[in-house]
Structures are given as C-alpha cells and as structure tokens.
Backbone as JSON Lines, residues from 0, in Angstrom:
{"i":0,"aa":"M","n":[2.75,-6.43,33.06],"ca":[1.73,-6.72,32.14],"c":[0.97,-5.6,31.33]}
{"i":1,"aa":"S","n":[0.43,-4.77,32.43],"ca":[-0.37,-3.61,31.92],"c":[0.6,-2.57,31.23]}
{"i":2,"aa":"Y","n":[1.79,-2.67,30.97],"ca":[2.72,-1.61,30.53],"c":[2.92,-1.84,29.05]}
{"i":3,"aa":"T","n":[2.59,-3.25,28.71],"ca":[2.62,-3.36,27.38],"c":[0.97,-3.44,26.66]}
{"i":4,"aa":"L","n":[0.2,-3.73,27.7],"ca":[-1.17,-3.99,27.18],"c":[-1.88,-2.91,26.8]}
{"i":5,"aa":"V","n":[-1.56,-1.96,27.57],"ca":[-2.43,-0.34,27.68],"c":[-1.9,0.26,26.07]}
{"i":6,"aa":"P","n":[-0.89,0.39,25.91],"ca":[-0.35,0.87,24.53],"c":[-1.01,0.06,23.29]}
{"i":7,"aa":"A","n":[-1.1,-1.07,23.29],"ca":[-1.6,-2.18,22.44],"c":[-3.16,-1.94,22.34]}
{"i":8,"aa":"V","n":[-3.7,-1.81,23.41],"ca":[-5.32,-1.49,23.45],"c":[-5.61,-0.1,22.87]}
{"i":9,"aa":"L","n":[-4.88,0.72,23.04],"ca":[-5.0,2.03,22.78],"c":[-4.79,2.06,21.13]}
{"i":10,"aa":"A","n":[-3.63,1.69,20.64],"ca":[-3.38,1.29,19.23],"c":[-4.79,0.73,18.46]}
{"i":11,"aa":"A","n":[-5.14,-0.36,19.07],"ca":[-6.1,-0.97,18.43],"c":[-7.68,-0.32,18.35]}
{"i":12,"aa":"G","n":[-7.52,0.54,19.5],"ca":[-8.97,1.45,19.39],"c":[-9.0,2.52,18.58]}
{"i":13,"aa":"L","n":[-7.34,3.0,18.23],"ca":[-7.37,4.11,17.28],"c":[-7.4,3.57,15.84]}
{"i":14,"aa":"L","n":[-6.97,2.36,15.58],"ca":[-7.25,1.87,14.47],"c":[-8.94,1.36,14.24]}
{"i":15,"aa":"A","n":[-9.55,1.05,15.17],"ca":[-10.78,0.9,15.01],"c":[-11.58,2.01,14.79]}
{"i":16,"aa":"A","n":[-11.3,3.12,15.35],"ca":[-11.89,4.42,15.18],"c":[-11.89,4.99,13.99]}
{"i":17,"aa":"A","n":[-10.4,4.63,13.18],"ca":[-10.04,5.22,11.99],"c":[-10.84,4.15,10.92]}
{"i":18,"aa":"G","n":[-11.16,3.3,11.32],"ca":[-11.89,2.13,10.39],"c":[-13.46,2.6,10.29]}
{"i":19,"aa":"V","n":[-13.84,2.73,11.24],"ca":[-15.12,3.2,11.47],"c":[-15.41,4.54,10.71]}
{"i":20,"aa":"A","n":[-14.51,5.44,10.89],"ca":[-14.61,6.92,10.33],"c":[-14.69,6.67,8.81]}
{"i":21,"aa":"A","n":[-13.84,5.96,8.17],"ca":[-13.39,5.7,6.91],"c":[-14.89,4.93,6.2]}
{"i":22,"aa":"L","n":[-15.13,4.05,6.98],"ca":[-16.59,3.16,6.68],"c":[-17.77,3.99,6.5]}
{"i":23,"aa":"T","n":[-17.75,4.74,7.42],"ca":[-19.34,5.57,7.67],"c":[-19.35,6.98,6.83]}
{"i":24,"aa":"R","n":[-18.19,7.6,7.11],"ca":[-18.14,8.88,6.46],"c":[-17.08,9.34,5.37]}
{"i":25,"aa":"G","n":[-16.36,8.05,5.09],"ca":[-15.45,8.41,3.89],"c":[-14.16,9.25,4.39]}
{"i":26,"aa":"W","n":[-13.99,9.39,5.5],"ca":[-13.0,10.26,5.99],"c":[-11.75,9.45,6.2]}
{"i":27,"aa":"V","n":[-10.47,9.84,6.04],"ca":[-9.13,9.12,6.15],"c":[-8.37,10.17,6.61]}
{"i":28,"aa":"A","n":[-7.29,9.77,7.49],"ca":[-6.53,10.64,8.35],"c":[-5.53,11.33,7.01]}
{"i":29,"aa":"P","n":[-5.35,12.51,7.51],"ca":[-4.78,13.58,6.24],"c":[-3.23,12.98,5.64]}
{"i":30,"aa":"W","n":[-2.36,12.24,6.34],"ca":[-1.21,11.58,5.89],"c":[-1.66,10.46,4.92]}
{"i":31,"aa":"L","n":[-2.89,10.08,5.06],"ca":[-3.09,8.83,4.08],"c":[-3.95,9.2,3.09]}
{"i":32,"aa":"R","n":[-4.39,10.38,2.86],"ca":[-5.46,10.72,1.89],"c":[-4.93,10.51,0.42]}
{"i":33,"aa":"S","n":[-3.61,10.77,0.23],"ca":[-3.31,10.49,-1.14],"c":[-2.93,9.25,-1.52]}
{"i":34,"aa":"A","n":[-2.81,8.17,-0.83],"ca":[-2.59,7.03,-0.86],"c":[-4.06,6.08,-0.98]}
{"i":35,"aa":"V","n":[-4.98,6.57,-0.41],"ca":[-6.24,5.72,-0.15],"c":[-7.28,6.36,-1.1]}
{"i":36,"aa":"V","n":[-7.63,5.27,-2.11],"ca":[-8.72,5.55,-2.81],"c":[-9.83,4.83,-2.69]}
{"i":37,"aa":"R","n":[-9.89,4.0,-2.11],"ca":[-11.0,3.31,-1.62],"c":[-11.27,3.22,-0.05]}
{"i":38,"aa":"P","n":[-11.87,4.48,0.6],"ca":[-11.86,4.56,2.11],"c":[-12.86,3.51,2.46]}
{"i":39,"aa":"G","n":[-14.04,3.15,1.9],"ca":[-14.83,2.1,2.59],"c":[-13.88,0.78,2.43]}
{"i":40,"aa":"R","n":[-13.14,0.32,1.64],"ca":[-12.29,-1.08,1.8],"c":[-11.18,-0.9,2.81]}
{"i":41,"aa":"W","n":[-10.32,0.34,2.84],"ca":[-9.6,0.6,3.76],"c":[-10.09,0.36,5.06]}
{"i":42,"aa":"G","n":[-11.25,1.11,5.29],"ca":[-11.83,1.26,6.72],"c":[-12.2,-0.52,7.26]}
{"i":43,"aa":"A","n":[-12.61,-1.12,6.08],"ca":[-12.99,-2.49,6.67],"c":[-11.71,-3.17,6.85]}
{"i":44,"aa":"G","n":[-10.7,-2.95,6.29],"ca":[-9.66,-3.77,6.84],"c":[-8.95,-3.0,7.84]}
{"i":45,"aa":"A","n":[-9.41,-1.84,8.26],"ca":[-8.48,-1.47,9.5],"c":[-9.63,-1.92,10.59]}
{"i":46,"aa":"L","n":[-10.95,-1.93,10.59],"ca":[-11.62,-2.92,11.7],"c":[-11.48,-4.15,11.65]}
{"i":47,"aa":"L","n":[-10.97,-4.68,10.71],"ca":[-10.57,-6.39,10.66],"c":[-9.29,-6.6,11.31]}
{"i":48,"aa":"L","n":[-8.44,-5.7,11.21],"ca":[-6.98,-5.58,11.55],"c":[-6.93,-5.52,13.23]}
{"i":49,"aa":"A","n":[-7.94,-4.46,13.36],"ca":[-8.15,-4.06,15.1],"c":[-8.88,-5.08,15.65]}
{"i":50,"aa":"T","n":[-9.79,-5.78,15.13],"ca":[-10.32,-6.97,15.99],"c":[-9.42,-8.21,16.05]}
{"i":51,"aa":"G","n":[-8.62,-8.07,14.91],"ca":[-7.31,-9.29,15.04],"c":[-6.22,-9.0,16.18]}
{"i":52,"aa":"L","n":[-6.04,-7.78,16.25],"ca":[-5.44,-7.26,17.71],"c":[-6.02,-7.58,18.48]}
{"i":53,"aa":"A","n":[-7.1,-7.19,18.89],"ca":[-7.93,-7.36,20.33],"c":[-7.84,-8.87,20.52]}
{"i":54,"aa":"T","n":[-8.17,-9.56,19.42],"ca":[-8.24,-11.01,19.64],"c":[-7.14,-11.67,20.36]}
{"i":55,"aa":"G","n":[-6.0,-11.14,19.68],"ca":[-4.55,-11.48,20.12],"c":[-4.19,-11.05,21.77]}
{"i":56,"aa":"M","n":[-4.56,-9.71,21.69],"ca":[-4.48,-9.38,23.07],"c":[-5.14,-9.95,24.33]}
{"i":57,"aa":"S","n":[-6.34,-10.4,23.81],"ca":[-7.19,-11.32,24.96],"c":[-6.54,-12.39,25.43]}
{"i":58,"aa":"L","n":[-5.69,-13.13,24.64],"ca":[-5.22,-14.17,24.92],"c":[-4.08,-14.08,26.33]}
{"i":59,"aa":"R","n":[-3.63,-12.83,26.34],"ca":[-3.02,-12.4,27.45],"c":[-3.68,-12.42,28.75]}
{"i":60,"aa":"V","n":[-4.94,-12.24,28.67],"ca":[-5.72,-11.86,30.2],"c":[-6.88,-13.21,30.22]}
{"i":61,"aa":"L","n":[-7.16,-13.83,29.23],"ca":[-7.86,-14.89,29.4],"c":[-7.25,-16.14,29.95]}
{"i":62,"aa":"D","n":[-7.95,-17.0,30.67],"ca":[-7.52,-18.0,31.36],"c":[-8.25,-19.29,30.44]}
{"i":63,"aa":"V","n":[-7.79,-19.74,29.14],"ca":[-8.48,-20.94,28.51],"c":[-7.58,-22.14,28.31]}
{"i":64,"aa":"P","n":[-8.2,-23.22,27.92],"ca":[-7.49,-24.19,27.58],"c":[-6.62,-24.1,26.54]}
{"i":65,"aa":"P","n":[-5.63,-24.72,26.35],"ca":[-4.4,-24.59,25.51],"c":[-5.03,-25.0,23.88]}
{"i":66,"aa":"S","n":[-6.4,-25.75,23.58],"ca":[-6.72,-25.98,22.28],"c":[-7.63,-24.56,21.94]}
{"i":67,"aa":"V","n":[-8.21,-24.15,23.09],"ca":[-8.92,-22.93,22.78],"c":[-8.11,-21.72,22.38]}
{"i":68,"aa":"D","n":[-6.86,-21.64,23.08],"ca":[-5.79,-20.65,22.87],"c":[-5.19,-20.64,21.58]}
{"i":69,"aa":"D","n":[-5.06,-21.92,21.16],"ca":[-4.46,-22.07,19.55],"c":[-5.35,-21.6,18.53]}
{"i":70,"aa":"A","n":[-6.7,-22.05,18.84],"ca":[-7.72,-21.5,17.89],"c":[-8.04,-20.01,18.07]}
{"i":71,"aa":"L","n":[-7.85,-19.62,19.2],"ca":[-7.99,-17.74,19.04],"c":[-6.93,-17.24,18.53]}
{"i":72,"aa":"L","n":[-5.73,-17.86,18.6],"ca":[-4.19,-17.28,18.0],"c":[-4.35,-17.36,16.53]}
{"i":73,"aa":"A","n":[-4.94,-18.55,16.23],"ca":[-5.14,-18.71,14.87],"c":[-6.32,-17.69,14.25]}
{"i":74,"aa":"A","n":[-7.15,-17.38,14.86],"ca":[-8.46,-16.58,14.23],"c":[-7.71,-15.16,14.25]}
{"i":75,"aa":"A","n":[-6.91,-14.63,15.48],"ca":[-6.23,-13.44,15.32],"c":[-5.23,-13.18,14.2]}
{"i":76,"aa":"V","n":[-4.46,-14.1,13.88],"ca":[-3.56,-14.21,12.96],"c":[-4.44,-13.86,11.44]}
{"i":77,"aa":"V","n":[-5.37,-14.9,11.28],"ca":[-6.21,-14.7,9.98],"c":[-6.72,-13.34,9.92]}
{"i":78,"aa":"Q","n":[-7.37,-13.02,10.9],"ca":[-7.99,-11.5,10.9],"c":[-7.12,-10.56,10.6]}
{"i":79,"aa":"A","n":[-6.03,-10.27,11.22],"ca":[-4.98,-9.16,11.11],"c":[-4.55,-9.49,9.63]}
{"i":80,"aa":"V","n":[-3.97,-10.61,8.99],"ca":[-3.56,-10.64,7.8],"c":[-4.71,-10.35,6.61]}
{"i":81,"aa":"A","n":[-5.87,-10.67,7.11],"ca":[-7.11,-10.36,5.94],"c":[-7.37,-8.85,6.14]}
{"i":82,"aa":"G","n":[-7.31,-8.15,7.37],"ca":[-7.31,-6.7,7.46],"c":[-6.07,-5.76,6.71]}
{"i":83,"aa":"G","n":[-5.06,-6.39,6.78],"ca":[-3.77,-5.9,6.03],"c":[-4.1,-5.96,4.51]}
{"i":84,"aa":"V","n":[-4.44,-7.03,4.3],"ca":[-4.61,-7.35,2.76],"c":[-5.79,-6.27,2.1]}
{"i":85,"aa":"L","n":[-6.86,-6.19,2.93],"ca":[-8.04,-5.4,2.71],"c":[-7.48,-3.87,2.55]}
{"i":86,"aa":"Q","n":[-6.77,-3.25,3.6],"ca":[-6.09,-2.04,3.66],"c":[-5.23,-1.85,2.52]}
{"i":87,"aa":"G","n":[-4.45,-2.75,2.33],"ca":[-3.64,-2.72,0.74],"c":[-4.35,-2.5,-0.58]}
{"i":88,"aa":"R","n":[-5.52,-3.25,-0.57],"ca":[-6.27,-3.34,-1.61],"c":[-7.02,-1.92,-1.85]}
{"i":89,"aa":"G","n":[-6.99,-1.19,-0.58],"ca":[-7.82,0.01,-0.7],"c":[-7.04,1.18,-1.26]}
{"i":90,"aa":"Q","n":[-5.62,1.13,-1.25],"ca":[-4.52,1.92,-1.63],"c":[-4.46,1.93,-2.91]}
{"i":91,"aa":"R","n":[-3.72,2.82,-3.41],"ca":[-3.27,3.14,-4.59],"c":[-2.31,2.57,-4.92]}
{"i":92,"aa":"R","n":[-2.0,1.89,-6.25],"ca":[-0.82,1.29,-6.51],"c":[0.25,2.27,-6.98]}
{"i":93,"aa":"P","n":[1.47,2.12,-6.83],"ca":[2.81,2.87,-7.13],"c":[2.75,2.89,-8.63]}
{"i":94,"aa":"R","n":[2.66,4.11,-9.09],"ca":[3.05,3.87,-10.57],"c":[4.58,3.84,-11.1]}
{"i":95,"aa":"H","n":[5.17,3.05,-11.81],"ca":[6.34,2.9,-12.41],"c":[6.63,4.05,-13.32]}
{"i":96,"aa":"A","n":[7.49,4.61,-13.42],"ca":[8.19,5.59,-14.23],"c":[8.27,4.87,-15.64]}
{"i":97,"aa":"P","n":[7.58,5.33,-16.67],"ca":[7.91,4.78,-17.97],"c":[9.29,4.61,-18.86]}
{"i":98,"aa":"T","n":[9.5,3.51,-19.02],"ca":[11.24,3.03,-19.57],"c":[11.3,3.74,-20.84]}
{"i":99,"aa":"K","n":[12.51,4.08,-21.24],"ca":[12.69,4.59,-22.38],"c":[13.02,3.17,-23.41]}
{"i":100,"aa":"A","n":[12.69,3.29,-24.49],"ca":[12.6,2.05,-25.49],"c":[14.05,2.18,-25.84]}
{"i":101,"aa":"A","n":[15.03,1.05,-26.02],"ca":[16.11,1.08,-26.38],"c":[16.3,1.5,-27.97]}
{"i":102,"aa":"S","n":[17.06,2.3,-28.39],"ca":[17.34,2.71,-29.57],"c":[18.43,2.1,-30.36]}
C-alpha cells in the first residue's frame, strides 16, 4: 500500500505548494509561465485539485461505512474536476492561425 500512497502524497503536496505560491506571490513554475495568465485562479485550481487528490487518497486508509466512502469519493471527484477547470481557466487559450480567405 505505501509504495503507491507515498508518491501520491508527494504529488499532492507539491501541487498544493505550487497553488499556495501562485495565490500568495503570483509565482508559477518556469515551464508554466508562458501559459498561465491568471496565477491566482491557477493557484486556486491547484489547491482544489490537491485537496481532491488528498480526499481520494484518504479513502485508502480510512475505515468508514460504504455510504460515507461513496460520499467522500464523490467529493474527491468534484474537487479534482473543479480544480482542473479552474487551472484551465487560468491559462492562455491557444491562438489559431488566421486563415486566408478563398479568392
């Protein structure tokens, strides 16, 4: 169990740290700087995605009734999807090359 849980916890922690840095300082990793135009929104999305991952990972170690397990899983999925949407909204949209008019 720990050989899959440890990397996932590290990934969620790094994502949360990137989200906090983007929210508080406007700092984004160098490989994302050209794409991210709204660091606050991107950081909020990263934090929401990290909490969704953490909620999903907690299901592996918690001993809860199936109804609670289902509710936590649904919350984790909603958090992760909402975080991904916020991160996408914080990035620049790709520009399409202008097409030539048919002559």
